[in-house]
C-alpha positions as CSV (number, residue, x, y, z in Angstrom):
1,X,67.4,71.0,109.5
2,X,68.0,74.6,110.3
3,X,70.0,73.7,113.4
4,X,72.2,71.4,111.3
5,X,72.8,74.1,108.8
6,X,73.8,76.6,111.5
7,X,76.2,74.1,113.0
8,X,77.7,73.4,109.6
9,X,78.2,77.1,109.0
10,X,79.8,77.7,112.4
11,X,82.2,74.8,111.8
12,X,83.2,75.9,108.3
13,X,83.5,79.6,109.1
14,X,87.0,79.4,110.7
15,X,88.3,77.3,107.8
16,X,86.9,79.8,105.3
17,X,88.4,82.9,107.0
18,X,91.9,81.3,107.4
19,X,91.9,80.2,103.8
20,X,91.6,83.9,102.7
21,X,95.3,84.6,103.1
22,X,97.0,87.4,101.2
23,X,100.1,85.9,99.7
24,X,101.8,89.2,99.0
25,X,102.8,91.0,95.8
26,X,101.5,89.8,92.5
27,X,104.1,91.5,90.4
28,X,107.7,92.9,90.4
29,X,108.5,95.8,92.6
30,X,108.4,99.1,90.8
31,X,108.9,102.9,91.2
32,X,106.6,105.5,89.8
33,X,108.4,108.8,88.9
34,X,106.8,112.1,88.3
35,X,109.0,114.4,86.3
36,X,107.9,118.0,85.3
37,X,110.4,118.3,82.4
38,X,109.1,115.2,80.6
39,X,108.8,117.0,77.3
40,X,112.6,117.9,77.4
41,X,113.7,114.5,78.5
42,X,115.7,112.6,75.9
43,X,115.9,109.2,77.7
44,X,116.0,107.5,81.1
45,X,118.5,104.7,82.0
46,X,119.5,102.8,85.1
47,X,123.0,101.9,86.1
48,X,123.6,98.1,85.8
49,X,120.5,97.5,83.7
50,X,121.0,94.8,81.1
51,X,118.7,96.6,78.7
52,X,117.4,100.2,78.5
53,X,114.4,99.1,76.5
54,X,112.0,99.5,79.4
55,X,113.1,103.1,79.7
56,X,112.3,104.1,76.1
57,X,110.4,107.3,75.6
58,X,107.6,105.2,74.1
59,X,107.0,103.4,77.4
60,X,106.8,106.7,79.4
61,X,103.3,107.9,80.0
62,X,102.7,111.2,78.2
63,X,99.2,111.4,79.5
64,X,99.7,110.7,83.2
65,X,102.0,112.4,85.6
66,X,103.8,109.2,86.7
67,X,105.8,106.7,84.7
68,X,106.4,103.2,86.1
69,X,109.9,101.7,86.1
70,X,111.5,98.6,87.6
71,X,114.0,98.6,90.4
72,X,117.0,96.4,91.1
73,X,116.2,93.3,93.3
74,X,120.0,92.5,93.5
75,X,120.8,95.3,95.8
76,X,119.2,97.9,98.1
77,X,119.4,100.8,95.7
78,X,118.8,101.7,92.0
79,X,120.4,104.7,90.3
80,X,118.4,106.3,87.5
81,X,120.0,108.6,84.9
82,X,117.8,111.3,83.3
83,X,119.3,112.5,80.0
84,X,118.4,116.1,78.9
85,X,119.8,118.0,75.9
86,X,122.3,119.9,77.9
87,X,122.9,117.8,81.1
88,X,122.3,114.5,82.9
89,X,120.7,114.3,86.3
90,X,120.9,111.4,88.6
91,X,118.6,109.9,91.3
92,X,119.8,107.1,93.5
93,X,116.9,105.5,95.4
94,X,117.5,103.5,98.5
95,X,115.2,100.9,99.9
96,X,115.2,97.7,102.0
97,X,114.3,94.4,100.5
98,X,112.1,92.2,102.7
99,X,112.2,88.5,102.0
100,X,109.5,86.3,103.5
101,X,108.5,82.7,103.3
102,X,105.2,81.3,104.2
103,X,103.9,77.7,104.4
104,X,100.8,78.9,102.6
105,X,102.4,81.0,99.9
106,X,106.0,80.1,99.5
107,X,108.6,82.8,98.9
108,X,108.1,86.4,98.1
109,X,109.8,89.8,98.7
110,X,108.5,93.3,99.5
111,X,110.2,96.7,99.5
112,X,110.1,99.3,102.3
113,X,111.9,102.4,103.3
114,X,115.5,102.0,104.6
115,X,115.7,101.9,108.4
116,X,118.9,104.0,108.4
117,X,120.4,106.4,106.0
118,X,119.0,108.5,103.3
119,X,115.9,107.6,101.2
120,X,117.6,109.1,98.1
121,X,120.6,111.1,96.7
122,X,120.0,113.3,93.7
123,X,121.3,116.1,91.5
124,X,117.7,117.4,91.2
125,X,117.0,120.3,93.6
126,X,113.9,118.8,95.2
127,X,112.7,115.2,95.5
128,X,109.9,113.7,97.5
129,X,109.8,109.9,98.0
130,X,106.9,107.8,99.4
131,X,107.2,104.1,100.2
132,X,104.1,101.8,100.2
133,X,104.1,98.1,100.8
134,X,103.3,95.8,97.9
135,X,101.0,93.9,100.3
136,X,97.4,95.1,100.7
137,X,93.8,94.4,100.2
138,X,92.7,93.3,96.7
139,X,89.0,93.6,97.5
140,X,86.9,95.1,94.8
141,X,86.4,98.8,95.4
142,X,89.3,99.0,97.9
143,X,92.3,100.8,96.5
144,X,95.6,100.7,98.3
145,X,98.8,102.5,97.1
146,X,101.6,100.0,96.3
147,X,105.2,100.7,95.4
148,X,107.5,103.6,95.6
149,X,106.4,107.0,94.4
150,X,108.9,109.7,93.5
151,X,108.0,113.3,92.7
152,X,110.8,115.4,91.2
153,X,110.5,119.2,91.2
154,X,112.9,121.5,89.6
155,X,112.4,124.4,92.1
């Protein structure tokens, strides 16, 4: 009986391991922006956005350093406008959309850094951009960065 159980386990093990396929992102691509002047910020908007409701001050995190915003999936860039009392700063983020199809999962897209050209253009004096795939382990206890992280510094 034990030999039969071992054979059964050995025969089903390849099937089990191939059925654990990561089908990609489980949500829309986003950007997380850290802005030091958040208390002076009046509002954020994006060029071409149908609604600015996602950029309302109420949706910005006042307790965490990063606020999460959507990016355009229609083109390879998104331009954000940061409205302050006496001026407006811009940040155009460039990225490459990766479209993939899989027999197991169907269609999905991912975002990565552009192969050529700048990562961003901005009126802010200093910007740091990090690109992380939306794919990654979802195992309990294993944290993987996903999305695009932008840190804006004024000096």
